[in-house]
N, C-alpha and C positions, 0 to 999 in steps of 0.2 A: 957456675950453672945459672941459668937466668930463673926468675921466679916464675912459680906455677900460678896463673892468674886465678884457678879455682881451687888453689890449696893454701891454707894459712900456715901449714907446718914446714919449717924451714928445712926439714930433712927430704921434702919433696922435690926440692929445686933439680935434684939428679936425676928425677924422673921426667923432666920436661923434654930432654932429647928425644924420649921414645915417641915414636908415631909422627916425627917431624920428616918431611921429605923436601928437599930442595927443589926450587922451582926451575925446570928443564929450559936451558935456553938454544939447545942445539937446532930447534925447528924453526927459530925465528927468521923471517924474511928480512935481509939485509937492509931493505930500504924501510921497514916498517920500525925495525930497531933504531936506525938512525934518526928517522922523524921523531920517534918518541923520546930519544935522548936530547934531541935539540929543543924539544918543548920543555923538557924538565930542566935544562941548564939555566942557571940564574945565579945572582948573587944577592941574596937576602938580607937585608939590614939585621944586625944582631948576629949573622952566622959566624961560626967559628972554624975556619978552614973547612968549610963542607963541601961534600961530594955528593952529586946526584947518585940515587942507586944505580946499580949497575944495569937494571933490566929495563923493563918492566913492559913486555909486549902486550898488547890487547887481543884477545881472541874475538872471533866474530860475535856479535850479538845473538846469531842464530844456532851458536853452537851449544849443543845441550850439556855439554860437560867440558872440562879441561882436556887439553890436548894429550893424547898418550904419552906417558913418561912425565907429565907435568906436576910432579908432586902430589899424586893422589895415592896413597898407600890405603890398600882396601883391608878392612877388618870385618870378618862375619862372624856373629854369634848367633847361635841356635835357640838359645833361651829368649822366649816371648815376654815383653812386659810392658805396661802402660804406665807413664811417668806419674808420681802421685801429686796430690796436692801440697803446695809449700805450706808448711804450718806456720803460727804467727798471725800478723794482722791480714784480714781478708780484704783490705781497702783496695778499691780499682786503682788500676795504673792511672797516672798523671796524664791527661790528654790535652793536646793543643787546644787553646780557647781562641786562638786568632789566626787559624788557617783560614784565609778570607776566601778561598776558591779563586782569586784572581791572582795571575802571576804565571812565571813558566812552569812551577810546579803544583799548580792547580790539579786537585784530582790525584795527588799522589799522598801515600801515606808512608811516613817514614818513624821507625822505631827507634828512638836512642835508649841504650841500657847502660846507666851510670854504674860502673864497677863497684861491686860492694856495698855497703850501706853503713854510714857512720855508728849505727847502733848495733852493729853486728858484736862488738867486743863485749858487750854486756850479755850475749846470748851465745857463748860457745857452745854449750851443751846442745842448744836446738840446731846450730849452723853446723855441728859436726854430724848431725845425723845424716845416713845415707840415702841418696834418691838415686832414681834409675835413669841411667844416661843411654839407654839400649844398647851399648856394648859392654857396659859393667855397671857398678854402682861407685857413685862419688859423694863427696860431703856436699851440703846442701848449699853451703855457701861458705866464704872465708872473710876474715877481717880485713884483707888486703895487706898491703905494705906500707912504709911511710919513710920519710927521710930522717937523716941521723938526728934531726932536732924536734922530731915529732910532727911534722905535716903529714897527714893521713892521705893514702890513696884515695879513699871514701869520700874526702874533703874536695882533692881536686878533681876527680870525675863528675861530682855533681856540678861544681862551676864550671868546667869545660860544657858540660851537657847543657846547661842552661844557655849558654852563649851560641851552642850550635843550635838549640830550638829556636832562639830569637832569629837568627839569620834565616833558617829555612821557613818559618812563619812568614818572613816578608815576602818570599818567594811564592807564597800561595801553598805551601806544603800543610798537610795535618801531621802534627807532631805528637806521638805517644810516648811517654816514658815509662820504663818498668817499674818505677818507683821514683819517690822525689824525697827521700829521706824521711819520709814520713811514716814509715812502718816500724815494728819493734825491731824486726831484724829481716834479713833476706830481701827479696824474694829468693827462693831457691834457684838452682841453675835450670831445673827442668821447666819452673813455672816462667822464667824469664824467655824460655825458648817459646812455650805457649802463647805468650802475650803477643810476640811478633806472628806467630801463626794465625792467632784469632784476629788480628787487626789485619790481617791479608796484606801485610806491610811490602811495599814496592823495596824496600831495602831497610836492613836493621845493622846497625854499629852498636859495639860493646866499647865502651871508653875505659881504658885502664892505663896503669903506669907501671913498671916493673921494679923489680928489688933485686938486681943483681950486684956484682961486685964492683968496687971502685976501679974505675978505670974501663969498664964495660958502658958503652955510651950508645946513643941514638933510640931511633925509634923503629918498631917493626909492625907490620899487619900480618894478624893471624888467619889464615884461610881453612876451610872445612876441608878434611879429606874425604875421600869416598868411603863411607862404612855404612855397615847394613847390620842390623841386629835389633830385635825387640821392635821399639817405637821409633828406632833411628834409621833412616834411609837418606843420605844425602847425595845420591846420584844426582837428582833433578836439579840441585842448587850448587854443586860444585863449581861449574863454568859460570854462572852469572856472578857467585860470590866471588870468584876469581877476579872478575872483572870488576866489581866493585872494590875489591881491595887494591888493583892497581890503580884505579882512579884516585883512590884516597892517598896512596902512597905518593904517587907524582904530586898531586896539589899540596901535600902535606910538606913534603921538602921544599917546595916551590915557596909557599906562605909561611913558614917557620924557619928556614934556613937550619932546622936540625938534620943531622948526618943520619944516613941508613945505619942500622944496628952493626957494631964491629963485632957481635959476639952471636948473633943470630941470623939466619938467612944468607951468610956468605957474601954480604955487601948488597942483596937483591931488595931488603928490606920487607919481603914476604917469607912466612913462614908456615908451613902446613901443618895441620895435628889432627890427631884423631881422639884424643883424650879429653876434650872439652865437652861438658854435656849442653853448653849454651849453642853450640855449633850443631853437635851431632842430631839433636831433636829439632832443630830448625827445619821448616818446610819452605821457607823463603830464604832470599838472598841475604847473607848475614856474614860478617866479619868481626873480628877484635881489632882494636889498634892499642899498642904499648906506646905510650907516647914519648917515653924516654925511661931512664933509670934513676929512680928516686935516691937510690944508695950511692950514687957519683955525686961528686961535690960539685961538678959544672953543670951537669944535666939538673941536679935538684934546684940550683939557683934559678935556670929557666922554669922549672915545674912549679916554683912557689912566686912568680911573677904574674902578676895580673894582665900586664901587658902581652905576655907570652901565652898566657891562656886564650886569649883574644885571637891571636895568632893560629894557635892551635885549633880553636873551634873554625876559624875561617878555613884552614885547610882540609878539615874533615869534611863541613859543609860543602864546600867547592867540590871534593871528590864525589859527594852524594850528588851532587847536583849535575855533574858531569857525567856520572853513571845514568841518572833519570833522563838525561838529555835537557836540562833546564839551564 
């Protein structure tokens, strides 16, 4: 089973499949699907027998939510709650200094959420404290996964996030980080969502890498399910988040040559989940991307490559720009 992005306990991998709904394809217009697949078709340098995702139709930007049946499992919880502040450092999130206001993304705010924190492993008690994610409670944060030779997910996500920021700032965007490795631990998943909300971000992307079994390869983008409970109500963001995810998936496979996941999403590169606090509590369009499997020898070779990091950052940034119309 795949690694749970918000749980450091290996036993939690089996829980990941809960709440997942596959993206429905039955309602696709044949011409839209054909055009999309042509757009995605490519042969990127460094690809290894890569195939484009099966999917990825785009909903209308005016659509308030994903089409009926498009992987939106509804969760309703009656208990009311408000997410608490994250313990640890109270330092402000790192903001863009170079969003010049000139360029196709002028006036746009993008929040980049580097998954985990390199210092989390020193604060396991604190990061194991539960926080309210609306539908239930979950650990504040986790240590993340790593490659078999010890290269950590937190190191990977920070490096790729810096590269994304540089690309987006050149296009005029204001870029805000949820953290920059400068906190003692965290931030907790509820605070990560609040940072995006308070920034009134036009798009939020949480950067991750998976920790599944050897032979399980490829990337996937995690979309918010339709959930409601406590402080969680994702109905307004399900549609735009799905469009953001579709854009990123298409550009990511094009720019990196990485296959769509062979173990999550049934070849679509899309996975819908209702158990991630970073998505449940978001009030703005947000997705996670699992850039590959750190525990697979072939994927991990890419995930440790600075050259591939730049390709991954370009793919994510291109997807964001396509979503924002830049």
